[in-house]
C-alpha positions as CSV (number, residue, x, y, z in Angstrom):
1,X,10.5,-1.5,-26.0
2,X,7.2,0.2,-25.0
3,X,6.6,3.9,-24.6
4,X,5.8,4.9,-21.0
5,X,2.2,6.0,-20.6
6,X,1.5,9.6,-19.5
7,X,-0.1,9.9,-16.1
8,X,-2.8,12.2,-17.6
9,X,-3.3,11.2,-21.2
10,X,-4.8,13.7,-23.5
11,X,-8.5,12.8,-24.0
12,X,-9.7,15.8,-26.1
13,X,-10.8,15.4,-29.6
14,X,-9.1,18.6,-30.7
15,X,-6.1,20.5,-29.4
16,X,-6.8,23.6,-27.3
17,X,-5.1,27.0,-27.5
18,X,-4.5,29.2,-24.6
19,X,-6.8,32.3,-24.7
20,X,-7.5,34.5,-21.8
21,X,-10.7,36.4,-22.7
22,X,-13.8,37.6,-21.0
23,X,-16.8,35.4,-21.8
24,X,-20.3,34.7,-20.5
25,X,-22.8,31.9,-20.3
26,X,-26.3,33.1,-21.0
27,X,-29.4,31.1,-20.2
28,X,-33.1,31.6,-19.1
29,X,-34.0,33.2,-22.4
30,X,-31.1,35.7,-22.1
31,X,-32.1,36.9,-18.6
32,X,-29.4,35.1,-16.7
33,X,-25.8,35.9,-17.7
34,X,-22.8,34.4,-15.9
35,X,-19.5,36.2,-16.4
36,X,-16.6,33.8,-16.8
37,X,-13.0,33.9,-18.1
38,X,-12.1,31.7,-21.1
39,X,-8.8,29.9,-20.4
40,X,-8.4,27.8,-23.5
41,X,-10.5,26.9,-26.6
42,X,-10.6,24.4,-29.4
43,X,-13.0,23.8,-32.3
44,X,-15.0,21.5,-30.0
45,X,-15.0,23.2,-26.6
46,X,-13.5,25.4,-24.0
47,X,-12.2,25.6,-20.5
48,X,-13.7,28.4,-18.3
49,X,-13.2,29.7,-14.9
50,X,-15.6,31.8,-12.7
51,X,-14.5,34.0,-9.9
52,X,-17.9,35.3,-8.7
53,X,-19.0,35.6,-5.1
54,X,-21.4,32.7,-5.7
55,X,-18.6,30.5,-6.9
56,X,-16.8,30.8,-3.5
57,X,-19.3,28.3,-2.3
58,X,-19.0,26.3,-5.6
59,X,-22.5,27.1,-6.9
60,X,-22.0,29.4,-9.9
61,X,-20.9,27.0,-12.5
62,X,-23.0,24.1,-11.1
63,X,-26.1,26.3,-11.6
64,X,-25.7,26.3,-15.4
65,X,-28.5,24.5,-17.2
66,X,-27.6,21.5,-19.4
67,X,-27.3,23.8,-22.5
68,X,-26.8,27.5,-22.8
69,X,-25.3,30.2,-25.1
70,X,-21.6,30.7,-24.6
71,X,-20.5,34.2,-25.7
72,X,-16.8,35.1,-26.2
73,X,-16.3,38.9,-26.0
74,X,-14.0,40.5,-28.5
75,X,-12.0,43.7,-28.1
76,X,-14.6,45.8,-30.0
77,X,-17.7,45.3,-27.9
78,X,-19.1,42.4,-29.9
79,X,-19.0,38.7,-29.3
80,X,-19.0,35.3,-31.0
81,X,-21.6,32.9,-29.7
82,X,-21.8,29.1,-29.5
83,X,-24.5,26.8,-28.3
84,X,-22.8,24.8,-25.6
85,X,-23.3,22.3,-22.8
86,X,-21.5,21.8,-19.5
87,X,-19.4,18.7,-19.6
88,X,-17.7,18.9,-16.2
89,X,-17.3,21.3,-13.3
90,X,-14.8,21.3,-10.4
91,X,-15.1,24.3,-8.1
92,X,-14.4,27.5,-10.1
93,X,-13.3,25.6,-13.3
94,X,-15.5,23.9,-15.9
95,X,-15.3,22.4,-19.3
96,X,-17.9,23.1,-22.0
97,X,-18.6,21.4,-25.3
98,X,-19.8,23.3,-28.4
99,X,-22.9,21.7,-29.8
100,X,-23.7,24.0,-32.8
């Protein structure tokens, strides 16, 4: 007897945990920050969403360079930073991979 396959099989290398936090993608030598919301995170990457005016047209996340600094803001005014790359983007949602 075989196990039925799931319609959307899990392809991630590490399980993700739900986290709703403010974050930002910083590029152009720190002169271009893009505010996003962190939806979930793992050791290898994260899922983010952007609700900016530019993203209504679908351009905000697509304008990210191949690599950037991904900063997760904590509740004390500081942040943790990861070197990241954009893996996929669909409208206001994107997946990033940590490369540090």
